[in-house]
DRENBAKOL-909715 format. One record per residue (C-alpha): residue in three letters; x, y, z. Coordinates in steps of 0.2 Angstrom, whole numbers, plus 5000, padded with zeros to 4 digits. Example, Ala and Ser with C-alpha at 12.3 -4.5 7.8 and 13.67 -1.06 7.14 Angstrom:
2
ALA506249785039/SER506849955036/
//
This chain:
186
MET492150545022/ASP491450425009/LEU492550295000/GLY492650384984/SER493350534992/TRP494550435003/LEU495250344987/VAL495450514978/ALA496350594993/GLU497550444994/HIS497850454975/ASP498050644976/ASP499350624989/ALA500350494979/GLN500250594963/HIS500750754972/ARG502250664980/LEU502750594963/SER502650764954/THR503450874968/GLN504650754976/ILE505250654961/LEU504850734944/GLU505250904949/VAL506850854958/VAL507650734947/PRO508250824931/THR507550754915/GLY509250704909/ARG509550594924/ARG507950494924/ARG508750354914/GLU510150324926/ARG510150154935/LEU510950134952/PRO511449954956/GLY509949844960/ALA508749974954/ASN507750024939/SER507850204932/VAL506550334937/ASP505850334920/TRP505550144920/THR504750144937/VAL503550294932/PHE503150204915/HIS502850034925/VAL501550104937/ALA500650204924/ARG500550044913/HIS499849944927/ALA498650074932/GLY498050104913/LEU497749914911/ALA496849904928/LEU495650044922/ARG495349954906/VAL494949794916/LEU493749894927/GLY492849954912/HIS493550124910/ASP494350164893/PRO495950264896/ALA495950334878/MET496550504883/SER498150434890/ASP498350304877/ALA498250444864/LEU499850504871/LEU500750344865/ASP500350384847/GLY501850374836/VAL502850264848/PRO503450094842/ALA502149954844/GLU503249874858/VAL502950024869/ALA501150034867/ALA500849844868/PRO499749784882/SER501149704891/ALA502349844889/GLY503049904906/LEU502149774917/GLN503849694921/GLU504649734937/THR506349744929/GLN506749874917/GLN506649824898/PRO507549894883/LEU505949964876/LEU506150114887/GLU507350184875/MET505950194862/ILE505050334871/ASP505750494877/THR505650564894/PRO504450704891/GLN503150594882/LEU503350464895/GLU503050584909/ALA501550664900/TYR500750484897/ALA501050434915/LEU500250594922/SER498750574911/VAL498550404917/PHE498550454935/ASP497250594931/GLU496150464923/VAL496350354939/ARG495850504949/ALA494350534939/PHE493850354940/LEU494150334958/GLY493050484961/HIS491550394955/GLN491750234965/ASP490850184981/ALA490850034992/ALA489549944981/SER490549974965/ILE492149914973/ASP491349754978/VAL490949704960/LEU492349604953/PRO492349604934/ASP492849454924/VAL494649494926/ALA495349354914/ALA494149404900/ALA494549584902/LEU496449544901/ARG496149434886/ARG495149574878/ALA496549694882/GLY497749584873/LEU498849524888/ASP499649354885/GLU498949224898/GLN500549124898/GLU501849264900/PHE500749354912/ASP499949214922/TRP500449304938/VAL499349464933/TYR497849344929/ARG498049264946/GLN498449414957/TRP497149534949/SER495749404951/ALA495749424970/PRO494349534977/HIS494749714979/VAL496549694972/LEU496249814957/TYR495749954969/ARG496849914985/TRP498449864976/THR498449914957/LEU497650084959/GLY498250124976/GLY499650024985/HIS500649984969/ILE500850164965/ILE501250214983/HIS502550074984/HIS503450134969/ILE503450314974/GLY504250264990/GLU505550164979/LEU505850314968/THR506150424984/GLY507550304989/VAL508250304971/ARG508150504971/ASN509050504988/GLN510450384982/MET510650494967/GLY511150634980/LEU509550734975/SER508650734992/PRO507950904995/PHE508050865014/ARG509850835015/SER511250955012/
//
């Protein structure tokens, strides 16, 4: 199996679990509920989609299709920094659940398409992350941790387009279970 196929297979598994084990199980009307110490399902989905969309941009892919799904939302929701925070932000109230879901799934489709064209040689090429983040409009002072973390070799592929998504799907599975919605428990 070549690297591009492996990355796509990992991504397909993560997106399938998100769709079938979270989005199809947690009713739309409950996706804004927050359990103690947790973010809502909607925030977490928005968070991973925003990170992935920004990573695509940094890697030279324009996520225009998914960005278009944010047309009409307040500027705070479409800002480069929107959703990057680990802790749920009030801006979530400015986008409805169906629009957020459509946006996130579109981003993940774009990630899949992008990963399918990658090979070991392309993954070894580290873009000028700081310059790309500046072009994307991400404030260096507020998000210095993104500038530092994403400048490490392979982190955009290994973490931001892979592990970060998988990590949060695991978190969402725990939230779903705590909501009493596990399809595996009676």
